[in-house]
C-alpha positions as CSV (number, residue, x, y, z in Angstrom):
1,M,0.0,0.0,0.0
2,L,2.6,2.6,0.9
3,E,4.5,1.9,-2.8
4,A,1.4,2.5,-4.2
5,L,0.8,5.8,-2.5
6,V,4.4,7.1,-3.2
7,E,4.2,6.2,-6.7
8,A,0.3,7.6,-7.1
9,D,2.3,11.3,-6.1
10,I,-0.1,11.8,-3.4
11,D,1.1,14.1,-0.4
12,R,-0.9,13.4,2.2
13,R,-3.8,10.9,3.1
14,E,-6.5,9.6,6.0
15,F,-8.2,6.6,5.8
16,L,-9.3,3.7,7.9
17,I,-7.5,-0.2,7.8
18,V,-9.6,-2.6,9.0
19,A,-7.7,-5.8,9.9
20,N,-8.8,-8.9,12.0
21,N,-11.4,-6.9,13.1
22,V,-9.3,-4.0,14.1
23,W,-9.5,-0.7,13.0
24,Y,-6.8,1.7,12.4
25,Q,-6.8,5.3,11.6
26,T,-4.1,5.7,9.2
27,R,-1.9,9.0,8.1
28,Y,0.1,8.8,5.2
29,R,2.6,11.4,4.6
30,R,5.0,11.9,1.5
31,T,8.6,12.5,2.8
32,S,11.2,14.2,0.8
33,S,14.4,12.3,-0.6
34,A,17.7,12.9,-1.3
35,A,18.8,13.8,-4.8
36,G,19.1,10.9,-6.7
37,R,16.6,8.8,-4.5
38,P,13.1,7.8,-5.6
39,P,10.3,9.3,-3.8
40,A,9.2,7.9,-0.3
41,G,6.7,8.2,1.9
42,E,5.4,7.0,5.6
43,M,2.3,5.8,7.5
44,V,1.3,5.9,10.8
45,L,-1.3,3.7,12.4
46,D,-3.3,4.3,15.5
47,R,-5.9,1.7,16.9
48,V,-9.1,3.2,17.3
49,E,-12.9,2.4,18.2
50,P,-14.9,2.3,14.9
51,P,-15.5,6.2,14.3
52,Y,-19.4,7.2,14.6
53,G,-19.9,3.4,15.8
54,L,-19.9,2.3,12.5
55,T,-19.9,-1.4,11.7
56,L,-17.4,-2.5,9.0
57,S,-20.7,-3.1,6.6
58,E,-21.4,0.8,7.0
59,L,-17.7,2.0,6.6
60,N,-17.5,0.0,3.3
61,V,-21.1,1.2,2.2
62,L,-19.6,4.8,3.1
63,T,-16.5,4.4,1.8
64,L,-18.6,3.9,-1.6
65,V,-20.6,6.5,-1.2
66,A,-17.7,8.8,-1.1
67,D,-16.6,7.2,-4.1
68,G,-19.2,8.6,-6.3
69,L,-21.3,5.0,-6.2
70,N,-25.4,4.8,-6.3
71,N,-27.0,2.2,-4.9
72,G,-26.9,-0.2,-7.9
73,E,-23.4,0.2,-8.3
74,I,-22.6,-0.4,-4.6
75,S,-25.1,-3.3,-4.6
76,A,-22.7,-5.1,-7.4
77,R,-19.5,-4.4,-5.7
78,L,-20.3,-5.8,-2.6
79,H,-23.0,-8.6,-3.5
80,I,-25.3,-7.4,-1.1
81,S,-28.9,-6.5,-2.3
82,R,-30.1,-2.7,-3.1
83,S,-32.6,-2.6,-0.3
84,T,-29.6,-3.9,2.3
85,V,-27.1,-1.1,0.8
86,S,-30.5,1.4,1.3
87,T,-30.6,-0.3,4.9
88,H,-27.1,0.9,5.3
89,I,-27.3,4.1,4.4
90,E,-30.3,5.4,6.5
91,H,-27.9,3.8,9.4
92,I,-24.9,5.5,8.5
93,L,-26.8,9.1,8.0
94,A,-28.1,8.6,11.5
95,K,-24.9,8.0,12.7
96,L,-23.4,10.7,11.6
97,G,-26.0,13.2,12.1
98,A,-25.6,13.9,8.1
99,K,-29.3,15.2,6.6
100,N,-28.4,13.5,3.1
101,R,-25.7,11.2,1.3
102,T,-23.6,14.3,-0.1
103,L,-23.2,15.6,3.6
104,A,-22.1,11.8,4.7
105,A,-19.5,11.8,1.2
106,V,-17.9,15.1,2.3
107,M,-17.4,14.0,6.0
108,A,-15.9,10.8,5.1
109,V,-13.5,12.8,2.5
110,T,-12.6,15.4,4.6
111,Y,-12.2,12.9,8.1
112,G,-10.6,9.9,6.8
113,V,-13.6,7.9,7.7
114,R,-13.1,5.7,4.2
115,R,-11.5,2.2,4.2
116,M,-8.3,1.7,2.1
117,P,-8.0,-0.2,-0.4
118,A,-11.9,0.8,-1.6
119,P,-14.1,-2.3,-0.7
120,G,-14.6,-4.9,-3.6
121,T,-10.7,-4.5,-4.7
122,D,-7.9,-5.8,-3.5
123,R,-8.8,-7.0,-0.1
124,T,-5.0,-8.2,0.8
125,V,-3.8,-5.0,1.5
126,A,-5.2,-5.0,5.0
127,T,-2.8,-7.3,5.5
128,G,0.2,-5.5,4.4
129,A,0.6,-8.4,1.4
130,S,0.4,-6.6,-1.9
131,R,-0.1,-3.4,-3.7
132,M,-3.3,-1.6,-4.1
133,A,-5.8,-2.0,-6.8
134,G,-4.1,0.6,-9.7
135,D,-7.8,2.0,-10.1
136,D,-8.8,2.6,-6.4
137,P,-10.3,5.8,-6.5
138,L,-8.9,6.6,-3.0
139,I,-5.5,7.0,-4.4
140,Q,-6.2,9.2,-7.5
141,P,-3.7,12.2,-7.1
142,Y,-4.2,15.5,-7.4
143,N,-2.8,17.5,-10.6
144,R,-2.4,21.1,-10.1
145,P,-4.0,23.1,-12.9
146,R,-1.6,23.0,-16.2
147,S,-2.8,26.4,-17.2
148,A,-1.9,29.6,-15.7
149,P,-3.8,30.0,-12.3
150,R,-5.8,33.0,-11.7
151,R,-4.3,34.8,-8.5
152,E,-4.5,33.2,-5.0
153,I,-7.1,34.0,-3.1
154,L,-6.2,36.4,-0.3
155,L,-7.3,35.5,3.2
156,G,-6.8,38.2,6.0
157,S,-7.2,37.5,9.8
158,A,-6.6,39.4,12.9
159,Y,-5.5,38.3,15.9
160,S,-3.4,38.8,18.8
161,H,0.0,37.0,18.5
162,S,1.2,38.2,21.8
163,D,-1.4,36.5,24.0
164,L,-2.1,32.6,24.2
165,D,-5.7,32.4,22.7
166,G,-4.8,34.7,20.0
167,T,-1.8,32.6,18.9
168,D,-4.0,29.6,19.0
169,M,-6.5,31.3,17.1
170,L,-3.6,31.9,14.4
171,R,-2.3,28.1,14.6
172,G,-5.9,26.6,13.9
173,A,-6.1,29.2,11.2
174,E,-2.6,28.1,9.5
175,V,-3.9,24.6,9.9
176,A,-7.1,25.3,7.6
177,V,-4.8,27.0,5.0
178,D,-2.7,24.2,5.3
179,V,-5.0,21.9,4.4
180,I,-6.8,23.6,1.4
181,N,-3.4,24.3,-0.3
182,R,-2.3,20.9,0.2
183,E,-5.7,19.5,-1.5
184,G,-5.0,21.7,-4.3
185,G,-6.8,25.1,-2.9
186,V,-10.1,26.3,-4.2
187,G,-10.7,26.0,-8.3
188,G,-6.9,25.6,-8.6
189,R,-6.5,29.0,-6.4
190,Y,-4.3,28.7,-4.0
191,V,-5.3,30.5,-0.4
192,E,-2.5,33.1,0.6
193,H,-2.7,34.1,4.6
194,V,-2.4,37.6,5.5
195,P,-2.4,37.7,9.4
196,I,-2.5,41.0,11.2
197,D,-1.5,41.1,15.2
198,V,-3.8,43.3,16.7
199,D,-4.5,43.9,20.3
200,P,-7.8,42.8,21.7
201,N,-7.4,45.4,24.6
202,S,-7.1,48.4,22.1
203,H,-10.4,49.2,20.1
204,E,-7.8,51.3,17.5
205,S,-5.7,48.5,17.2
206,V,-8.6,46.3,16.0
207,V,-10.4,48.8,13.5
208,G,-6.8,49.6,12.5
209,G,-5.8,46.2,11.6
210,V,-9.4,45.8,9.6
211,R,-8.5,48.5,7.8
212,R,-5.3,47.9,6.9
213,L,-6.6,44.4,5.7
214,A,-9.2,46.2,3.7
215,E,-6.5,47.9,2.0
216,M,-4.5,45.2,1.0
217,G,-7.6,43.9,-0.9
218,V,-8.1,40.7,0.8
219,D,-11.0,38.5,-0.4
220,A,-12.1,38.0,3.1
221,I,-11.2,38.4,6.6
222,A,-11.1,35.8,9.8
223,F,-11.5,37.5,13.5
224,G,-11.0,36.8,17.0
225,Y,-12.5,38.8,19.6
226,T,-11.9,41.8,21.5
227,Y,-12.0,42.6,25.1
228,Q,-13.5,46.1,24.2
229,R,-16.9,44.7,23.7
230,E,-18.8,47.8,24.5
231,R,-16.9,49.0,21.3
232,I,-18.3,46.3,19.5
233,P,-21.0,48.4,17.5
234,D,-18.2,50.7,16.6
235,L,-16.4,48.2,15.1
236,I,-19.3,46.5,13.3
237,E,-19.4,50.0,11.9
238,A,-16.0,49.9,10.5
239,V,-16.3,46.3,9.1
240,A,-19.9,47.3,7.0
241,E,-17.8,50.0,5.2
242,T,-15.2,48.0,3.8
243,G,-17.9,45.2,2.3
244,I,-15.5,42.4,2.7
245,P,-16.8,39.0,4.1
246,F,-16.0,39.0,7.6
247,V,-16.4,36.0,9.9
248,H,-15.9,36.6,14.0
249,A,-15.6,34.7,16.9
250,M,-17.2,37.5,19.5
251,T,-20.3,35.8,20.4
252,S,-21.9,38.9,20.7
253,Q,-26.0,39.8,20.6
254,V,-25.2,43.3,20.0
255,A,-23.4,42.0,16.5
256,E,-26.4,39.9,16.0
257,D,-28.6,42.3,16.4
258,M,-26.9,45.1,14.5
259,V,-26.9,42.3,11.0
260,A,-30.2,41.3,11.7
261,S,-31.6,45.4,11.8
262,S,-30.1,46.3,8.7
263,P,-28.8,43.4,6.0
264,P,-28.4,46.0,3.3
265,R,-25.7,47.8,5.8
266,Y,-24.2,44.5,7.9
267,G,-24.8,41.6,5.4
268,N,-21.4,41.1,5.4
269,V,-20.6,40.3,8.8
270,F,-21.0,36.8,10.1
271,Q,-20.5,35.3,13.8
272,V,-19.7,31.4,14.2
273,S,-21.5,31.1,17.3
274,P,-24.3,31.5,18.8
275,G,-24.7,34.9,20.8
276,D,-24.3,35.3,24.5
277,G,-28.0,35.5,25.4
278,F,-27.8,31.7,25.5
279,Y,-25.3,31.5,28.6
280,G,-27.7,32.8,31.3
281,T,-31.1,30.8,29.9
282,E,-28.8,27.6,29.6
283,F,-27.2,28.1,32.8
284,I,-30.7,28.2,34.4
285,D,-31.9,25.3,33.0
286,F,-28.5,23.0,33.9
287,V,-28.8,24.0,37.6
288,C,-32.7,23.3,37.7
289,R,-32.5,19.8,35.7
290,R,-29.0,18.9,36.8
291,I,-27.7,20.4,39.9
292,R,-30.7,21.9,42.3
293,G,-31.0,18.5,44.4
294,P,-27.5,18.6,45.4
295,L,-27.8,22.0,46.3
296,G,-30.4,21.3,49.1
297,Q,-33.1,24.0,48.9
298,G,-31.1,26.8,47.8
299,R,-32.4,28.5,44.8
300,D,-30.8,32.1,44.5
301,A,-28.3,32.4,42.1
302,V,-26.0,35.9,41.4
303,L,-24.8,37.2,37.8
304,V,-21.2,38.4,38.3
305,T,-20.4,40.8,34.9
306,D,-18.3,43.6,33.7
307,D,-19.8,42.9,30.3
308,V,-22.7,45.8,29.0
309,G,-24.2,43.1,26.8
310,I,-24.6,40.4,29.4
311,V,-26.2,43.2,31.7
312,G,-28.4,44.0,28.7
313,H,-29.7,40.4,29.3
314,F,-30.0,40.3,32.9
315,E,-34.1,41.4,32.9
316,G,-34.8,38.4,30.4
317,W,-32.8,35.7,32.1
318,R,-34.3,37.0,35.8
319,R,-37.7,36.5,34.1
320,H,-36.7,32.9,32.9
321,A,-35.0,32.0,36.3
322,G,-38.5,33.2,38.1
323,L,-40.5,30.8,35.7
324,R,-38.0,27.9,37.4
325,D,-39.1,29.0,41.2
326,M,-35.1,30.4,41.4
327,S,-33.8,33.8,42.2
328,L,-31.5,36.0,39.9
329,E,-29.4,38.9,41.3
330,L,-26.7,41.4,39.5
331,V,-23.8,42.4,40.5
332,V,-21.7,44.5,38.0
333,V,-17.8,45.2,38.4
334,D,-17.1,48.3,37.1
335,A,-13.8,49.9,35.9
336,S,-12.8,50.9,39.2
337,Q,-13.3,47.4,41.2
338,D,-10.9,44.7,41.2
339,W,-12.6,41.5,40.4
340,A,-10.8,39.7,43.6
341,Q,-13.6,42.1,45.3
342,A,-16.4,40.6,43.9
343,A,-15.5,37.4,45.0
344,D,-15.2,38.5,48.4
345,L,-18.7,39.5,47.5
346,I,-19.7,36.3,46.8
347,S,-18.2,34.8,49.6
348,G,-20.0,37.2,52.3
349,C,-23.5,36.3,51.0
350,A,-23.0,32.8,50.0
351,P,-25.8,32.1,46.6
352,S,-26.4,28.8,45.8
353,A,-24.9,29.4,42.5
354,A,-22.6,32.7,41.0
355,V,-22.4,32.9,37.0
356,I,-18.6,34.6,36.4
357,A,-19.6,36.0,33.2
358,C,-16.6,37.5,32.6
359,F,-14.5,37.2,29.1
360,D,-11.3,38.5,29.8
361,P,-9.4,35.3,31.4
362,Q,-7.0,37.3,33.6
363,R,-10.1,38.9,35.6
364,A,-11.8,35.5,36.1
365,I,-8.8,33.5,37.0
366,S,-8.5,36.9,40.0
367,F,-12.1,35.9,40.5
368,L,-11.3,32.1,41.3
369,E,-7.8,32.6,43.0
370,R,-9.8,34.8,45.8
371,F,-12.9,33.0,46.0
372,L,-10.8,29.7,46.6
373,E,-8.5,31.3,49.4
374,K,-11.9,30.9,51.6
375,P,-14.9,28.9,49.8
376,V,-18.3,29.1,50.3
377,P,-21.2,26.1,49.2
378,T,-21.6,28.0,46.3
379,L,-21.4,26.4,42.8
380,L,-19.7,28.7,40.3
381,Y,-20.3,28.7,36.8
382,G,-18.3,30.3,34.0
383,V,-18.5,31.5,30.6
384,W,-16.0,31.2,27.8
385,A,-12.9,32.3,29.5
386,P,-12.0,28.6,31.0
387,G,-11.8,27.3,27.8
388,V,-8.8,29.9,26.6
389,T,-5.3,28.8,26.3
390,A,-4.4,31.1,29.2
391,F,-6.5,28.1,32.0
392,S,-5.2,24.8,30.1
393,N,-2.1,24.6,32.7
394,R,-4.2,25.6,35.6
395,L,-7.3,23.7,35.4
396,S,-6.0,21.1,38.7
397,T,-6.8,24.8,40.8
398,F,-9.6,25.2,39.5
399,E,-11.3,21.4,40.0
400,G,-15.1,21.5,40.3
401,L,-15.6,24.5,38.2
402,F,-18.6,24.6,35.9
403,W,-18.6,26.7,32.5
404,A,-20.1,27.3,29.4
405,S,-19.1,28.1,25.6
406,T,-21.7,28.7,23.1
407,T,-19.3,26.8,20.5
408,G,-16.2,24.3,21.2
409,M,-15.0,21.4,20.0
410,Y,-17.1,18.1,19.4
411,H,-15.1,14.5,21.2
412,D,-15.9,12.5,17.6
413,V,-13.7,11.7,14.8
414,V,-14.2,15.2,13.4
415,G,-12.6,16.6,16.6
416,A,-9.9,14.2,16.3
417,G,-8.9,14.4,12.9
418,F,-8.6,18.2,13.3
419,Q,-6.3,17.2,16.7
420,R,-4.2,15.3,14.7
421,R,-3.8,17.8,11.6
422,F,-3.1,20.7,14.2
423,R,-0.2,18.3,16.3
424,D,1.7,17.3,12.6
425,L,1.5,20.8,11.7
426,H,2.6,22.6,14.8
427,R,3.9,19.5,17.1
428,R,1.8,20.3,20.0
429,P,-2.2,20.0,20.2
430,A,-4.5,22.5,20.4
431,L,-5.1,23.7,23.9
432,G,-7.9,26.3,23.9
433,Q,-11.0,27.0,22.3
434,G,-9.9,29.2,19.4
435,A,-7.9,27.1,17.3
436,S,-11.0,25.3,16.3
437,V,-13.1,27.9,16.1
438,Q,-11.0,29.4,13.4
439,Y,-10.2,26.1,11.6
440,D,-13.6,25.9,11.2
441,T,-14.2,29.9,10.3
442,I,-11.7,29.0,7.5
443,Q,-13.2,25.9,5.8
444,L,-16.5,28.5,5.7
445,L,-14.9,30.3,3.6
446,R,-13.5,27.5,1.9
447,G,-17.2,26.1,1.1
448,A,-18.1,29.6,0.3
449,W,-15.7,30.4,-1.9
450,A,-16.0,27.0,-4.3
451,S,-19.6,27.3,-4.6
452,T,-19.2,30.5,-6.6
453,S,-16.9,31.1,-9.8
454,S,-16.0,34.0,-8.1
455,P,-14.4,34.2,-4.9
456,S,-13.2,37.6,-5.3
457,H,-17.0,38.8,-5.8
458,P,-18.2,39.6,-2.6
459,S,-21.8,39.1,-3.1
460,K,-21.6,35.7,-4.3
461,V,-19.7,34.5,-1.0
462,L,-21.8,36.5,1.1
463,A,-24.7,34.4,-0.5
464,A,-23.1,31.5,-0.5
465,L,-22.0,31.8,3.3
466,R,-25.8,32.4,4.2
467,H,-27.5,29.7,2.4
468,G,-25.1,26.5,3.0
469,V,-24.9,24.3,5.7
470,H,-21.0,23.0,7.0
471,R,-20.5,20.3,9.7
472,G,-17.4,21.3,11.4
473,V,-15.4,20.4,14.0
474,N,-17.5,22.3,16.8
475,G,-20.4,21.1,15.3
476,S,-23.0,22.7,12.4
477,Y,-23.1,25.7,10.9
478,Y,-26.3,27.3,8.9
479,L,-25.8,31.1,8.8
480,G,-29.3,31.7,7.5
481,L,-30.9,33.2,10.2
482,P,-31.3,37.1,10.3
483,G,-28.3,37.6,12.7
484,Q,-26.3,35.7,10.4
485,R,-25.2,32.9,13.4
486,P,-25.6,29.2,14.0
487,L,-28.3,27.9,15.6
488,S,-28.2,27.1,19.1
489,Y,-28.8,23.5,20.7
490,P,-31.1,22.6,21.8
491,A,-32.7,26.0,22.7
492,E,-33.4,26.5,19.0
493,S,-33.2,23.2,17.5
494,T,-32.8,19.6,18.4
495,D,-31.7,18.7,14.9
496,G,-27.4,18.4,16.0
497,S,-27.4,18.2,11.9
498,L,-28.2,22.3,11.5
499,A,-27.9,23.4,14.9
500,M,-24.1,24.2,17.4
501,A,-24.8,22.2,21.1
502,H,-24.3,24.6,24.0
503,L,-21.7,23.2,25.7
504,I,-21.5,22.8,29.8
505,Y,-17.9,21.6,30.9
506,Q,-16.8,21.2,34.6
507,V,-13.1,20.7,35.3
508,Q,-12.8,17.2,36.8
509,N,-9.6,15.5,37.4
510,G,-7.7,18.6,36.2
511,Q,-9.5,18.3,32.7
512,N,-12.1,19.9,31.2
513,V,-14.8,17.2,30.4
514,L,-18.4,17.7,28.8
515,V,-21.6,17.4,31.1
516,A,-23.9,18.4,28.8
517,P,-25.9,18.7,26.7
518,S,-27.0,15.2,25.8
519,P,-25.7,13.4,23.5
520,Y,-22.6,15.2,23.6
521,A,-22.1,14.8,27.5
522,R,-19.0,12.4,28.2
523,T,-19.7,12.2,31.8
524,R,-22.0,13.5,34.9
525,P,-21.6,16.7,36.7
526,V,-20.2,16.3,40.3
527,M,-20.4,18.7,43.4
528,P,-17.1,21.3,43.4
529,P,-14.6,19.7,46.4
530,W,-15.1,22.9,48.2
531,F,-18.4,21.6,49.1
532,R,-16.9,18.5,50.7
533,R,-14.4,20.3,52.8
534,R,-17.3,21.8,55.0
């Protein structure tokens, strides 16, 4: 098999080998060779559980679906009836969460969920005994177009290159661009990445970076976040003036509402996560459904925040809490206060639960460290910040902390494939949420560029972004809502093929583990250790 891949002039490929009922995720990479020596390659095999719970028969059918065979051709190739093929495809779509066979084929090709060699061809290769069949579609090389290529697609990005989370976003973007270009670009046009370093604490730096990218003539802008969240409306205004597709990860209801209020003006702005309005309602529902019993009779919670957008949601969240026989109070931390003081306030009043709605990781860490000096039996629940890279080396310090994110990497074969690609390129795993968010952002753009003959024509790309559905590392992206952001699962839709899960984590044994929602949860929540110390 290795010889066949090398001779086929393939740079990289991921696929599955199944031998003696053991499954191996296999990564092939063409290696450079010394002058005068023949080309070479290497394969790395990792023993895995069947992805998505597929059976071997289902994997065989999925492989042939990805190769473009119809049901009749699959029936003939595998010597099974057409009705059996149809039944297998129904099961495959259900297990992958794909709404049709086209999406299933895309997922199989993109994430290496295909068997090699193709079923019904040469089966001896699973034991390493011989070459693959020469006509196997899995090893057909991609040939770069021979005609003079059109200019490269210019992708601009604006992240902080000095803080850990911004760097992780940059690295995720680099993986996406590497994948696209290794697969031949978009319609023969390669993507040139133009990264701009911005300071998320400075509105002027962020807007200046966006304007510099616009002046360079980029075809789209991938953006991370700003800590100057009260200036988000000003940033959206500046972005609207450029007319360039702008895909951001700010998790902002304010940005979403602006887009919905005037599509002609703000129609170039897309958000890759549901808005921050879901943080409070999902917290309340989670506590009432999963945690209230261990909290005893406590039904009082406090929202602590320094974010004007979160403050704007408070009255709606309080009404939502009231419907569930729960009270919710608000504490606003202004610029003159220290977050450690807010922790002292919570320790003093000891509510049943406290939501730490702070997007700045250092401020959130300051709160947690002070609280844990003299803990009280209050359940702590953060938003987004505990998922950034700055927390990754300190998780054991915050054992028991709950936190939520409107977007995050799924622990499935798609997420595992992304982590492999990230590790292959950067020699380390992706640590925070940012890398997968930006990887998905650029794959979204790739899909939009591929669906139009004019990637440099903004109106066509914007229309494609609105009308497509993309299954990424962080779930499903359908951006056709008025605010041009994904649907939230389960609040807005329980269809996982269209909606993105609102993920709730807990730090357990020094690791972030998913505890909600079903079916994505990997374990049950436990009471924090400071409850047991009293």
